[in-house]
N, C-alpha and C positions, 0 to 999 in steps of 0.2 A: 410639496413640503416634505422635509425629512422627518421621519417618525422619531419619537422619543426613544424607542427601543434601539434604533440605529445609533443614536448618540451614546446611549448607555453601553452598547457593545464596544464602541471605539474607546470610551473612557476606561472600560475594563481592560481592553488590550493595551492601552497606553500605560495604565498603572502597572500591569504585569511586566511590561517591557522596562519601565523605569526601575522597578524593584530588582529585576534580574540583572540589569546593567550595573546597578549599585553593588550588588553582591559580587559580581565579577571583579569590580575594583577592589572590594574588600578582600577577596581571595588572595590577592597578591601579597597581603600581609599575613596570610595564614601560616602559623608555625607549629600548631599542635600535631602530634602524631598519635593516632589511636592504634597502638601496637597490638593490643589484644584483639580488637576487631579485625585488624588486617590478617593476623594469624588464623583466626577462625574462618574468614572468607577464603583465604588461600587453601585451607584444608577442604572447604566445601567445593572450591573450584576444581580441585584435582579429582573429585569423585565423578564417576561416570554418569551419575544421575543429576549432575549439576544443571543441565538444561531443563529438566523437569522442575527443579527447585525454582528456576527463573520463571517458568510458566505459572507455577503455583503462586509465586510472588505477585505476578501481574494480576491474577484472578483475585487475590486477597485485596490488592490495592483498589481495584475497581469496585469490589463489593463494599469496601470500607467507606467509600465516598457516596454510596447510594443515598444517604440522608440529604446531601446537598446536590447530587447529580442523580436523580431518580431514573427509573426506567423511562426512556424517552418516548415521546409521541412523534410520529412521522410528520415532517414539515416540508419536505422537498419532493418534487415530482418523482424523482428517481426512487425515493424510499417507498412510495406507494406502489411503484412498479415492482420493486423487489418483493414487497409484501404480497402482491398479487401472485407472484411466482411461488412464494412460500405457501399461500393458501391452496394453490393449485396442486403442488406436490404433496402437501399434507393430506389432501383428499384422494391421493392415489392416481392423479392424472398428470400428464405431461403438458396438455393444453386443454382449453375449454371450448365448447361449441360457441359460435357467434350468437349473441343474444338477438332475438327477433326485433327488438327495439334498440339496437345498438347505437343508433344515431344520438340517442338521448344520454348515452353513457360514454361517449367518445371523450378521451382525455389524453394527457401527455404520456409519451414513452410506453404506450401499450398498444398492441396490435388488435384490431377487430376482425380482420380478414387475413388469411382464410380461417384462422381460429382466433379465439380471444386469449391472449397471453402477454406476458412481459416481453419487452424487446431485448432484454439483457441476457447475457450468457447465464447458464443455469446454476452455477456452483453457489453463489451467494444465496439464491432462493432455496437451494437444497439445505444449506446450513441453517437458515432461518426456519425452514419447515421442521428440521430435526428438533430445534429448540421448542417450537410450537407443539410438536407431538409429545416430546419427552417431558417438558417442564411447563407446558401450557402458555408459554410466551416466546415470541420470536427473539426477544432480547437475550434469552439464554444462549442462542446460537451466536449472537454478537459477542457475548461475554466469553464463551469458550473459545471462539475464534481468536480473540485477543490473547488469551493464555497460550494457545498453540503457537501463535505467531512469535511471541517472545521466547518460548522454549526452542523453537526451530532457529530463531536468530542466534541464540546462544550456541546451539549445536553447529550452525554454519560457521560462526566466528571461531570456534575451536579448531576448525580445519585450517585456519589461516594464522591464528595467534595462539600464544600460550594460554592455558586454561584460565588463569587469573584475569587476564585482559578480556577474554571472551565473556567471562561472568560479569565483568564490569559493563561491557557493551550491552549485554542482554538486560541487565538491571536498569541501565540508563534508558534504554528503549522502552522498558516497561513503565518507568516513571513518566516518561515524556508522552507516550502514545496510548497507554492503557487507561489512564485515569480521566483526563479532561479533553482529549482530542476527539474530534467527531468520528474517528474510527471506532472508538469504544462507546460513543454516545449517540449513535444514529444507526440506521439500517442501510446506509449508503455504501458500505464496503470499504476495502482497503487492506484489511488484515489478511484476507485469504490470498490476495495477489502478492503481498509481502512474504507470506509463507511460501508460496510457490517459487518466488525468486530466491529466497534463502535456501530452499532445497537444492535448486540448480547450482547456486553459488557454492554452497557448502560441500556438495558432492565433488566439485571439480578438483580440489587438491587431493582429496582422498582417492579419486580415480587415478590421478597421476602417480600417487605414491604406491598404491596397492592394487588398483583395478579389481575391486571386489564386486561381484554381481549385485550385492545388496545396495551398494552406492549407486550403481547404474539404475536400479529400480527406483531409488529415491530421486535421482535426477529426472528420470522419465515422469515420475509422479509430479514433480515440480512443474515440468513442461505442461502436463495435462491441466494442472491447476491454473497456470497462467492462461492457457487457451480458453478456459472457461470462466475467467474473471476479466482480464485485460488482454484480449487477443493481440491487438496491435503492438502495444508496448512489450507484452510478454514475448512475442515473436522476435522483436529487436533484441531484447535482453538475452534470450536463449541463443540466438545466432552469435551474439558477442561472446558468450561463454563457450560456444562451440568453436569459435575461431581461436580462443586461448587454448582450448584442448587440442585443436589441430596443430598448434604451434609446438605442443609437447607430445605429438602423436607417437613418437618413438618410445615413450615411456608407458604407453597404454597397451594393455593386453586386450585387443579388440575382440578376440574370440570369446573372452570371458564376459565382456560387458555389453556387446551389441545384441545378442539374443534376448536377454531379459528386458533390456530397454525397448527393443523393437516390439516385443510381445505386449508390453504395457501401452505403447503408443498406438499400435494397430487396434487393440481392443477399445481404447479410448476413442479413436477416430470412428470406429463402427458405432459406438454408443452415441457419439455426437451427431453422426449422420442420421441415426434413427430419430434422435430428438428433433433435429431440424425437419426431417420428413414428416413427423407427426404434427409439427406446428405450422410449417410453411408449404408442405407438399413436395419439397425437394431436399435431398440430403445435403446439397451444396449451398443452400440458401438459408442464411441465419435470420432469425426474427428481427434482428437489428437492421439488416438490409431492407427487409420489407417495410419497416417503420420509416426509415429515412427516405425511401422512394415514395412513400405515401404522403408524408407531411413536410419534409424538410426542403427548403429552398437553398440555404447555405450548405455547401458540401462539407464533408469531414475535414478535408485538407485544404489549406489556403491556396495551393497551386491548382486546384480543380475548378472547373467552370460551375456556376450555379445551376441548380435543377430548375426545370419549369415550375411556375407557380401552380400548385394544385387548388382544388376547390375546398375551401374551409367552411364547415357548417357552423362553427362557433367563433364569435368575435375574439374571445380571449386566446384561442389557439392561433388565429391569424396574426394577432398582435405579437405573440411569442415568436412564431417562426419567421415572420416578415419584419419584426422589430429588432429585438435584441440580437438574435442570431445573425441576421443579415448585416446589421450595423457593425457588429464585431468582425464579421468576415470581410466587409469592405475596408474597414480600418486596417486589418492585418495585411492587406495586399498593398498598402502604401509603405514606403521605407520608414517614415516617422511612426506610423501606427504599429508596424511590426516591431520596432525598437521599444516602443512604450509597452506593448503587450508582453514582450520578452522580459523586460525588466520586472513587470508585474508578476510573471510566472516565477522568476528567480526569487523575488521577495517573498512570495507565497511559500515556496519550497523552503527557503531559509527560516521563515517564521515557524513553520510547522515542524520540521525535523531538527532544527539546529538551535536557533535562538542565540542570545548573547553569550550564554555560558559555554556553549560548545563551539563558538566561532573561533576562539583561540586555538584549540587543538586541531580544528579543521584547517586553519591557515598553517599551522605548524606541520601538517602532513606534507605541505609543499617543500619543506626542507629536505624531505626524504625522497625527492623525485628521482634520484639515481637508483633507488631500490627497485628491483624487478616487481615486487609486490605492489608498490605505489603506482608504477606505470600501468600495471594491469587494472588496478582500481580506477585510475583516472581514465583509462580507455573505456571501461564499462560505464563510468559516470557520464562521459561524453556521449556514448551511444544512447543512454537513457535521456539525455537532455535534447539531443537532436530531434527525435520524433515529436517531443512536446512542443517544439517551436513550430512544427508544421501543422498543428491543429489550432482552431480558433479558441475553443473553450479550454479551461484548465482548472483542475483541482489537485491537491496533493496526492489523492489516490490514483491519479493517472500514472504517476511514476512509482507507484507502490512496489513493482517488481524490483526496483533498484534500492529499496530501503536498506537492505543489508550492506550494500556498497557504501552508502552514506555513512553508516555507523562503523564500517571497516576503516574508512578514511579517517574518521574521528579517532579511532583507537590507534591508528598508525601515527597520528599527530600527538596523541597523549604519550605514546612511548617515546617519541622524540622530545617532548617537553619534559618527560621524567628525567632525562639526563641533564637538563639545564634548569628546570624549575620544578623540582619534585614536590614542593609544598603546594603549588598550584594544582598539580595532578591529583593530589590527595583531597584538595578542597572541592573539586568539580562534582563528585558524587554528593557531597554534603550540600552544595548549593542546589542541586536538583531536588534533594529532599526538602530543603528549606523552601523552595518554590511551591512544593505541595502544601506546606503549612500556610504560605501566603495566599495561595488560591482558596484554601478552605476558609481563611479569615475574611477574604474579600467576598466570598460567597455568603 
């Protein structure tokens, strides 16, 4: 039997979709021009601290809706695992000793042997632990992470677009992702991987233009963040950006940028190896690998063979690993099932990042396919889509490293629309703001 909460959830989603679609139709008749506001925003956009303003804007937005979207309670297995990591780090440990009665505490996405710890990479847990230590709640880490993400998105877009467009992209991302999305309302993550991808993406044009060591440091920091949040997708995205840089290698001053980048990456690799060693006993073995080998039957990728069935001590864990996961894996290995799951992943991505209001500029970006910038963006977007098709499970934070590329494509389309439908471009930010009011009213 389907629960009432399920139906309420979908009624909520349908209502939001209908209202946003209606507003998109209305925007085509939008004729007002807010000249004073446009001048003020243009002046703000040209300031070097504009990215910080976008980050502060995101923090204020999330704080403003706390009466209707209060500090969340964890609801998903993954969240409890990340909070275990936060508790572990907050107490000054990298891992915990195995409990003598661990069989009674065995649960999802947590390793019991050789140590008791979260199976996930450590960065999300570290940020949650910082919020826990400094502010007394792990949600403070989520809140600050969303603000940093929006600030870095704006900074990254400034490397590819004029300041005014970058400010708009960062503000739209803040409205869409900071207030009501699960990235800002759970402990599941997403913002940190998006920040890492934005650092790598934003450093690329700056390195090509000037090859400053500080931009190399930021790019390396982004790679480290990706390796410690979404290692698989982050590796694919980083390799894609590296291929674009290789294409422009003649413009790079390698002697200026390689040493600082290499220093950051080597230090990070050593720390990651130490963390793995303390948790699993091997610098090259991640806690995630230990967990999948211990419990999972369905492999990570659909082209891999299934693992042997392990011994499960608890019925609920056996049902999870042999039920939903195996069913989805078997479905994904059939042509029809692969197509259905791929369409579902695309729909989930569209609903989370884009929605009706941003669909028009996203489609308009295809008008500019002759532009070198557009081709680079489409190349990176395709690279991010490909690995997502190869895994059975999917949530929008899986492709978080490519968040900045999605909004860069939207900005590229908005610039193209501005030459044909300027009033629609002016209305898009207003519709995003109107949707905030609608969400508050429905809540």
